[in-house]
C-alpha positions as a Markdown table, in Angstrom:
| # | Residue | x | y | z |
|---|---|---|---|---|
| 1 | Met | 33.7 | 170.0 | 29.9 |
| 2 | Gly | 35.1 | 173.3 | 28.5 |
| 3 | Met | 37.1 | 176.1 | 28.9 |
| 4 | Arg | 39.1 | 176.8 | 32.2 |
| 5 | Arg | 38.1 | 180.2 | 34.1 |
| 6 | Gly | 40.7 | 180.8 | 37.0 |
| 7 | Gly | 40.2 | 178.2 | 39.4 |
| 8 | Phe | 37.2 | 176.3 | 37.8 |
| 9 | Val | 36.3 | 174.7 | 34.8 |
| 10 | Lys | 32.9 | 175.8 | 32.6 |
| 11 | Ala | 30.8 | 173.1 | 31.3 |
| 12 | Asp | 27.7 | 174.3 | 29.3 |
| 13 | Ala | 25.9 | 177.3 | 32.3 |
| 14 | Tyr | 27.8 | 175.2 | 35.3 |
| 15 | Leu | 31.6 | 175.9 | 36.9 |
| 16 | Tyr | 32.6 | 173.4 | 38.7 |
| 17 | Pro | 36.2 | 173.7 | 41.0 |
| 18 | Leu | 39.4 | 172.4 | 39.6 |
| 19 | Thr | 39.7 | 170.5 | 42.8 |
| 20 | Leu | 36.4 | 168.9 | 41.9 |
| 21 | Val | 37.4 | 168.3 | 37.9 |
| 22 | Gly | 40.7 | 166.5 | 39.4 |
| 23 | Asp | 38.7 | 164.3 | 41.6 |
| 24 | Phe | 36.3 | 163.4 | 38.9 |
| 25 | Glu | 38.9 | 162.3 | 36.4 |
| 26 | Ser | 40.0 | 160.2 | 39.1 |
| 27 | Arg | 37.2 | 158.4 | 39.4 |
| 28 | Phe | 36.7 | 158.3 | 35.9 |
| 29 | Ser | 40.2 | 156.7 | 35.5 |
| 30 | Glu | 39.2 | 154.2 | 37.9 |
| 31 | Asp | 35.9 | 153.8 | 36.4 |
| 32 | Val | 37.8 | 152.8 | 33.3 |
| 33 | Glu | 40.0 | 150.4 | 35.0 |
| 34 | His | 37.2 | 148.5 | 36.1 |
| 35 | Arg | 35.0 | 147.9 | 33.4 |
| 36 | Val | 38.7 | 146.5 | 31.1 |
| 37 | Ala | 38.7 | 144.2 | 34.1 |
| 38 | Ile | 35.2 | 143.1 | 33.8 |
| 39 | Asp | 35.7 | 142.2 | 30.0 |
| 40 | Ala | 39.4 | 140.6 | 30.8 |
| 41 | Leu | 38.0 | 138.2 | 33.4 |
| 42 | Arg | 35.3 | 137.2 | 31.2 |
| 43 | Glu | 38.1 | 136.2 | 28.5 |
| 44 | Ala | 40.4 | 134.7 | 31.1 |
| 45 | Pro | 41.5 | 131.3 | 31.8 |
| 46 | Lys | 40.1 | 130.4 | 35.5 |
| 47 | Gly | 42.6 | 130.9 | 38.2 |
| 48 | Gly | 44.7 | 133.8 | 38.9 |
| 49 | Tyr | 44.9 | 137.0 | 40.5 |
| 50 | Pro | 43.6 | 140.1 | 39.1 |
| 51 | Leu | 46.1 | 143.0 | 40.2 |
| 52 | Leu | 44.8 | 146.4 | 40.8 |
| 53 | Asp | 47.0 | 149.4 | 41.4 |
| 54 | Gly | 45.8 | 151.0 | 43.9 |
| 55 | Ser | 43.6 | 149.5 | 47.0 |
| 56 | Val | 40.7 | 148.2 | 46.4 |
| 57 | Ile | 39.2 | 149.8 | 50.3 |
| 58 | Ala | 40.0 | 152.5 | 48.7 |
| 59 | Arg | 38.1 | 152.4 | 45.6 |
| 60 | Gln | 34.8 | 151.7 | 48.0 |
| 61 | Ile | 35.3 | 154.7 | 49.9 |
| 62 | Asn | 36.1 | 156.9 | 46.6 |
| 63 | Ala | 32.6 | 155.2 | 45.6 |
| 64 | Ala | 30.5 | 156.6 | 48.4 |
| 65 | Ile | 32.1 | 159.9 | 48.5 |
| 66 | Gly | 32.3 | 160.6 | 44.9 |
| 67 | Phe | 28.1 | 159.8 | 45.4 |
| 68 | Glu | 28.0 | 162.9 | 47.1 |
| 69 | Arg | 30.1 | 164.7 | 44.4 |
| 70 | His | 29.4 | 163.4 | 41.2 |
| 71 | Gly | 25.8 | 162.6 | 40.4 |
| 72 | Val | 24.7 | 159.8 | 37.8 |
| 73 | Phe | 28.3 | 158.7 | 37.5 |
| 74 | Ala | 29.2 | 158.2 | 40.6 |
| 75 | Ala | 26.5 | 155.7 | 41.0 |
| 76 | Arg | 27.6 | 153.9 | 37.9 |
| 77 | His | 30.7 | 154.0 | 39.0 |
| 78 | Ala | 30.0 | 152.0 | 42.2 |
| 79 | Met | 27.6 | 149.5 | 40.3 |
| 80 | Asn | 30.7 | 148.7 | 38.2 |
| 81 | Leu | 33.3 | 148.3 | 40.8 |
| 82 | Tyr | 30.7 | 145.7 | 42.8 |
| 83 | Ser | 30.3 | 144.3 | 39.3 |
| 84 | Leu | 33.9 | 143.6 | 39.2 |
| 85 | Ile | 34.4 | 142.3 | 42.4 |
| 86 | Glu | 31.8 | 140.1 | 41.7 |
| 87 | Glu | 32.9 | 138.8 | 38.5 |
| 88 | Ala | 36.2 | 138.1 | 40.2 |
| 89 | Arg | 35.0 | 136.4 | 43.5 |
| 90 | Arg | 33.4 | 133.6 | 40.5 |
| 91 | Asn | 37.0 | 131.9 | 40.1 |
| 92 | Tyr | 39.8 | 134.9 | 41.2 |
| 93 | Arg | 40.9 | 136.6 | 44.1 |
| 94 | Val | 41.6 | 140.2 | 43.3 |
| 95 | Ala | 45.1 | 141.4 | 44.6 |
| 96 | Ala | 45.3 | 145.1 | 44.9 |
| 97 | Val | 48.8 | 147.1 | 45.6 |
| 98 | Ser | 48.8 | 150.7 | 47.0 |
| 99 | Lys | 51.8 | 152.9 | 48.3 |
| 100 | Gly | 49.8 | 155.5 | 49.8 |
| 101 | Ser | 51.1 | 156.9 | 53.2 |
| 102 | Lys | 47.9 | 158.9 | 54.4 |
| 103 | Thr | 45.9 | 156.0 | 54.6 |
| 104 | Arg | 44.4 | 155.3 | 58.2 |
| 105 | Val | 41.7 | 152.3 | 57.6 |
| 106 | Tyr | 44.2 | 149.9 | 59.9 |
| 107 | Thr | 44.9 | 152.7 | 62.3 |
| 108 | Thr | 41.0 | 153.0 | 62.9 |
| 109 | Ala | 40.5 | 149.3 | 62.6 |
| 110 | Leu | 42.7 | 148.9 | 65.8 |
| 111 | Ile | 41.3 | 151.7 | 67.4 |
| 112 | Asp | 37.9 | 150.2 | 66.9 |
| 113 | Arg | 39.1 | 146.8 | 68.0 |
| 114 | Ala | 40.6 | 148.3 | 71.1 |
| 115 | Ala | 37.7 | 150.2 | 72.0 |
| 116 | Lys | 35.4 | 147.5 | 71.8 |
| 117 | Glu | 37.8 | 145.5 | 74.6 |
| 118 | Ile | 37.6 | 148.3 | 77.3 |
| 119 | Glu | 35.0 | 148.0 | 80.0 |
| 120 | Pro | 33.4 | 151.1 | 80.8 |
| 121 | Arg | 33.8 | 152.2 | 84.6 |
| 122 | Asp | 30.8 | 154.7 | 84.6 |
| 123 | Val | 28.1 | 155.6 | 81.8 |
| 124 | Arg | 30.4 | 158.6 | 80.4 |
| 125 | Glu | 33.3 | 155.5 | 79.3 |
| 126 | Glu | 30.3 | 153.9 | 78.2 |
| 127 | Ala | 29.4 | 157.5 | 76.2 |
| 128 | Ile | 33.1 | 158.3 | 74.7 |
| 129 | Ile | 33.1 | 154.5 | 73.6 |
| 130 | Ser | 30.2 | 154.7 | 72.2 |
| 131 | Asn | 30.9 | 158.1 | 70.4 |
| 132 | Leu | 34.7 | 156.4 | 69.2 |
| 133 | Leu | 32.8 | 153.4 | 67.3 |
| 134 | Gly | 30.2 | 155.4 | 65.5 |
| 135 | Arg | 33.4 | 157.2 | 64.5 |
| 136 | Arg | 32.1 | 160.4 | 65.9 |
| 137 | Tyr | 35.8 | 161.3 | 66.9 |
| 138 | Met | 35.4 | 165.1 | 68.4 |
| 139 | Gly | 32.5 | 164.3 | 70.3 |
| 140 | Ala | 34.7 | 161.7 | 71.9 |
| 141 | Tyr | 37.6 | 163.8 | 72.9 |
| 142 | Lys | 35.0 | 166.6 | 74.1 |
| 143 | Leu | 33.6 | 164.3 | 76.5 |
| 144 | Leu | 37.1 | 162.8 | 77.2 |
| 145 | Glu | 38.3 | 166.5 | 78.0 |
| 146 | Gly | 34.8 | 167.5 | 80.3 |
| 147 | Ile | 35.7 | 164.5 | 82.8 |
| 148 | Lys | 39.4 | 165.8 | 82.8 |
| 149 | Glu | 38.6 | 169.1 | 83.8 |
| 150 | Glu | 36.3 | 167.9 | 86.6 |
| 151 | Gly | 39.7 | 166.5 | 88.4 |
| 152 | Arg | 38.1 | 163.4 | 87.6 |
| 153 | Ala | 40.1 | 159.9 | 86.3 |
| 154 | Val | 39.8 | 158.6 | 83.0 |
| 155 | Ser | 40.6 | 155.0 | 82.0 |
| 156 | Pro | 44.4 | 155.6 | 80.3 |
| 157 | Glu | 43.7 | 152.9 | 77.7 |
| 158 | Leu | 40.4 | 154.9 | 76.9 |
| 159 | Glu | 42.5 | 158.1 | 77.0 |
| 160 | Arg | 45.0 | 156.5 | 74.6 |
| 161 | Leu | 42.6 | 155.8 | 71.9 |
| 162 | Val | 41.2 | 159.1 | 72.2 |
| 163 | Tyr | 44.1 | 161.1 | 71.3 |
| 164 | Glu | 45.7 | 158.5 | 69.0 |
| 165 | Glu | 42.4 | 159.2 | 67.0 |
| 166 | Met | 42.7 | 162.8 | 67.1 |
| 167 | Gly | 46.1 | 163.2 | 66.7 |
| 168 | Gly | 45.3 | 161.4 | 62.8 |
| 169 | Leu | 47.8 | 158.9 | 63.5 |
| 170 | Thr | 48.8 | 157.5 | 59.7 |
| 171 | Asp | 49.1 | 153.3 | 58.9 |
| 172 | Val | 52.3 | 154.2 | 57.9 |
| 173 | Arg | 53.4 | 156.3 | 61.0 |
| 174 | Leu | 51.7 | 153.9 | 63.3 |
| 175 | Ile | 53.5 | 150.5 | 62.0 |
| 176 | Ala | 57.2 | 152.4 | 61.9 |
| 177 | Ser | 56.7 | 153.4 | 65.7 |
| 178 | Ser | 55.8 | 149.4 | 66.8 |
| 179 | Gly | 58.7 | 148.4 | 64.5 |
| 180 | Val | 57.1 | 146.4 | 61.6 |
| 181 | Met | 59.7 | 146.0 | 59.1 |
| 182 | Pro | 59.9 | 144.7 | 55.9 |
| 183 | Pro | 60.2 | 141.9 | 55.0 |
| 184 | Gly | 57.9 | 141.0 | 57.5 |
| 185 | Arg | 54.2 | 142.1 | 57.6 |
| 186 | Thr | 51.2 | 143.1 | 59.7 |
| 187 | Glu | 48.2 | 140.7 | 61.0 |
| 188 | Val | 45.2 | 140.4 | 58.4 |
| 189 | Leu | 42.2 | 142.5 | 59.1 |
| 190 | Lys | 38.9 | 142.0 | 57.5 |
| 191 | Val | 38.0 | 145.7 | 57.2 |
| 192 | Gly | 36.3 | 148.1 | 55.2 |
| 193 | Pro | 34.9 | 149.5 | 53.6 |
| 194 | Tyr | 34.2 | 152.7 | 54.5 |
| 195 | Val | 35.8 | 155.2 | 56.9 |
| 196 | Ala | 34.8 | 158.2 | 58.7 |
| 197 | Thr | 34.1 | 160.2 | 56.0 |
| 198 | Ala | 32.0 | 157.5 | 53.7 |
| 199 | Tyr | 30.3 | 156.4 | 56.8 |
| 200 | Lys | 28.9 | 160.1 | 56.9 |
| 201 | Ile | 27.7 | 159.8 | 53.9 |
| 202 | Met | 26.3 | 156.2 | 54.2 |
| 203 | Glu | 24.5 | 157.2 | 57.4 |
| 204 | Arg | 22.5 | 159.6 | 55.2 |
| 205 | Leu | 22.1 | 157.2 | 52.5 |
| 206 | Ser | 20.7 | 154.7 | 54.7 |
| 207 | Gly | 17.0 | 153.5 | 53.8 |
| 208 | Asn | 16.7 | 156.7 | 53.0 |
| 209 | Pro | 15.9 | 156.8 | 49.1 |
| 210 | Lys | 14.6 | 160.6 | 48.9 |
| 211 | Ala | 18.2 | 161.7 | 50.4 |
| 212 | Ala | 19.9 | 159.9 | 47.7 |
| 213 | Lys | 17.6 | 160.9 | 44.6 |
| 214 | Glu | 18.1 | 164.3 | 46.0 |
| 215 | Gln | 21.9 | 164.0 | 46.4 |
| 216 | Val | 22.1 | 162.6 | 42.9 |
| 217 | Leu | 20.2 | 165.4 | 41.1 |
| 218 | Glu | 22.0 | 167.8 | 42.7 |
| 219 | Ser | 24.9 | 166.9 | 41.4 |
| 220 | Gly | 26.3 | 168.7 | 38.0 |
| 221 | Val | 27.2 | 165.6 | 36.3 |
| 222 | Thr | 23.7 | 165.0 | 36.7 |
| 223 | His | 22.3 | 168.7 | 35.4 |
| 224 | Leu | 24.8 | 167.8 | 32.2 |
| 225 | Glu | 23.5 | 164.8 | 31.0 |
| 226 | Leu | 19.5 | 165.7 | 31.8 |
| 227 | Ser | 20.2 | 168.9 | 29.8 |
| 228 | Arg | 22.0 | 167.0 | 26.8 |
| 229 | Gly | 19.2 | 164.3 | 26.6 |
| 230 | Val | 21.8 | 161.4 | 27.9 |
| 231 | Ile | 19.5 | 160.3 | 30.6 |
| 232 | Ser | 15.5 | 161.0 | 31.5 |
| 233 | Arg | 14.4 | 162.4 | 35.5 |
| 234 | Ala | 13.4 | 158.8 | 35.9 |
| 235 | Gln | 16.0 | 156.8 | 34.7 |
| 236 | Ala | 18.6 | 159.9 | 37.2 |
| 237 | Glu | 16.5 | 158.7 | 40.6 |
| 238 | Gly | 16.6 | 155.1 | 39.3 |
| 239 | Leu | 20.1 | 155.3 | 39.2 |
| 240 | Ala | 20.2 | 156.8 | 42.4 |
| 241 | Ile | 18.5 | 154.2 | 44.4 |
| 242 | Ser | 20.8 | 151.0 | 42.2 |
| 243 | Gly | 23.8 | 153.0 | 43.0 |
| 244 | Thr | 22.9 | 153.9 | 47.1 |
| 245 | Glu | 21.7 | 149.9 | 47.1 |
| 246 | Thr | 25.4 | 148.8 | 45.9 |
| 247 | Leu | 27.6 | 150.8 | 48.3 |
| 248 | Phe | 25.5 | 148.8 | 50.9 |
| 249 | Arg | 26.6 | 145.5 | 49.1 |
| 250 | Leu | 30.1 | 146.1 | 48.7 |
| 251 | Pro | 32.2 | 144.1 | 51.0 |
| 252 | Pro | 34.8 | 144.3 | 53.5 |
| 253 | Cys | 38.3 | 143.4 | 52.7 |
| 254 | Ala | 41.5 | 141.8 | 53.8 |
| 255 | Leu | 44.2 | 144.2 | 54.1 |
| 256 | Thr | 47.7 | 144.0 | 55.0 |
| 257 | Tyr | 51.4 | 146.1 | 55.4 |
| 258 | Val | 54.3 | 144.6 | 54.0 |
């Protein structure tokens, strides 16, 4: 890309916000790691644990969110991530370690599980639970507040879940408040690969090839590749479909905190 101008980077005829460029640089670094790891696995002896710096589930979430931002590159990123996971599953298990403190994957999984265990007392509580499980947290909050404004009682367990979700409690804060300390660990949960932001993107793309093509073709990255003759429009549309299909094949992960 070319020169910087204020809060933007200019590349050919396009201007990109620096935040978008920074996100692209991070995704590009991930993609290089994925491709190098694939080559290493194909040459390595059988058995062992490839160790990645940064969680696999974060990479899957990034693949979905990046799909909305980075066009044909995002499609390739998702496909390379999937290829790495599939290559590793032949003879290995992928171990990924993250030191991030802002994630809410574990918290969301626990809230989902708790919501499924609550027996709704009426159709409105049933609607709150449906909104929680559908990642429509603001909808759940508004329903809850509406019931309370009418002076009606709400299941205490359900009320607590809604407020915990709206409060943005991170995994680390949840674990700290529950007394889980090293060298112990939390129970292992099968989670993912999507959280609220990525989930909404997946909903838009699910069974909608037209939306997938439009999403990819609107990206500045795609425009650059098309303008430079790197790919054709037909190839870009093909990548959009293949990348979307790959996103839906990404497997869940086993998650634990130590």
